[in-house]
C-alpha positions as CSV (number, residue, x, y, z in Angstrom):
1,X,-5.8,13.9,-7.1
2,X,-3.5,11.7,-4.9
3,X,-2.3,8.4,-6.4
4,X,-2.2,5.4,-4.2
5,X,-1.3,1.7,-4.3
6,X,-3.1,-0.9,-2.1
7,X,-0.6,-2.5,0.2
8,X,-0.3,-6.1,1.4
9,X,-1.9,-5.2,4.7
10,X,-5.1,-4.0,3.0
11,X,-5.6,-7.1,1.0
12,X,-4.2,-9.7,3.4
13,X,-7.1,-12.0,2.5
14,X,-5.4,-12.6,-0.8
15,X,-2.6,-14.5,1.0
16,X,-4.2,-17.8,-0.1
17,X,-4.3,-18.4,-3.8
18,X,-7.7,-19.6,-4.8
19,X,-11.0,-18.3,-3.6
20,X,-10.3,-15.6,-1.0
21,X,-12.7,-13.1,0.5
22,X,-12.7,-10.2,2.9
23,X,-15.5,-7.9,4.0
24,X,-13.9,-4.4,3.8
25,X,-10.9,-2.3,4.9
26,X,-11.0,1.4,5.4
27,X,-8.0,3.8,5.5
28,X,-8.6,7.5,5.8
29,X,-11.3,8.3,3.2
30,X,-10.9,5.2,1.1
31,X,-12.7,1.9,1.6
32,X,-12.0,-1.4,-0.1
33,X,-15.2,-3.3,-0.2
34,X,-15.5,-7.1,-0.5
35,X,-12.1,-7.8,-2.2
36,X,-12.1,-11.3,-3.6
37,X,-10.4,-13.7,-6.0
38,X,-12.6,-16.3,-7.5
39,X,-10.9,-19.8,-7.6
40,X,-9.1,-20.0,-10.9
41,X,-9.5,-23.0,-13.3
42,X,-7.2,-26.0,-12.7
43,X,-3.9,-25.3,-14.3
44,X,-4.5,-21.5,-14.7
45,X,-1.5,-19.3,-14.5
46,X,-3.4,-16.2,-13.5
47,X,-6.6,-15.2,-11.7
48,X,-8.7,-12.0,-11.5
49,X,-9.4,-10.0,-8.3
50,X,-12.5,-7.9,-7.9
51,X,-13.6,-5.3,-5.3
52,X,-15.3,-2.0,-4.9
53,X,-13.3,1.1,-3.9
54,X,-15.2,3.9,-2.2
55,X,-13.7,7.4,-2.0
56,X,-15.5,9.4,0.7
57,X,-13.0,12.3,0.4
58,X,-13.3,15.7,-1.3
59,X,-10.5,15.0,-3.8
60,X,-10.3,12.4,-6.6
61,X,-7.8,9.5,-6.1
62,X,-6.2,7.1,-8.5
63,X,-5.4,3.4,-7.9
64,X,-1.9,2.7,-9.3
65,X,-1.4,-0.9,-8.3
66,X,-1.9,-3.7,-5.8
67,X,0.6,-5.8,-3.9
68,X,-0.4,-9.2,-2.5
69,X,1.5,-12.3,-1.3
70,X,-0.9,-14.4,-3.4
71,X,0.9,-13.4,-6.7
72,X,4.4,-12.7,-7.9
73,X,3.0,-9.7,-9.8
74,X,-0.3,-7.9,-10.3
75,X,-1.6,-5.6,-12.9
76,X,-4.7,-3.5,-13.5
77,X,-6.8,-4.4,-16.5
78,X,-10.0,-3.4,-18.4
79,X,-12.0,-5.9,-20.4
80,X,-12.6,-4.9,-24.0
81,X,-15.4,-6.7,-25.9
82,X,-14.4,-6.8,-29.6
83,X,-16.8,-7.1,-32.5
84,X,-15.8,-10.7,-33.0
85,X,-17.3,-11.6,-29.6
86,X,-13.9,-12.2,-27.9
87,X,-13.2,-10.4,-24.7
88,X,-9.6,-9.1,-24.4
89,X,-7.8,-7.8,-21.4
90,X,-6.1,-4.4,-21.8
91,X,-3.7,-3.2,-19.2
92,X,-4.4,0.2,-17.7
93,X,-1.9,2.5,-15.9
94,X,-4.4,3.4,-13.2
95,X,-8.0,3.6,-12.2
96,X,-9.7,6.9,-11.3
97,X,-11.6,7.0,-8.0
98,X,-13.6,10.2,-8.1
99,X,-14.4,12.1,-4.9
100,X,-17.6,10.9,-3.3
101,X,-18.0,7.9,-5.6
102,X,-17.5,4.1,-5.6
103,X,-15.8,2.3,-8.5
104,X,-16.5,-1.3,-9.0
105,X,-13.8,-3.7,-10.2
106,X,-15.9,-6.6,-11.6
107,X,-16.0,-9.3,-14.2
108,X,-16.3,-7.9,-17.7
109,X,-14.9,-4.5,-16.6
110,X,-12.0,-3.2,-14.6
111,X,-10.2,-5.8,-12.5
112,X,-6.8,-6.9,-11.1
């Protein structure tokens, strides 16, 4: 497994805070598909980013972080749905991208 972090160049579309979209970016065996940030609510201090990450390689990979000029800091999260019906964000140290598979970062699941 080789860990990686998405660089500013891969997610240049996030340069404008608000709704931002890109089609896809490919580097070696990894492809970032449709990265986007939905426009946050007025006054929001944070926003979520979503995308799919495809690993066409023969070895697993691990997303460790994302850098973007759209935010002072980013973090990887999972959404946990508690028995009380409240969704909570739980930080994760990394996201596994198995060989030959695509992992979706989407609302209600893994996200940035």
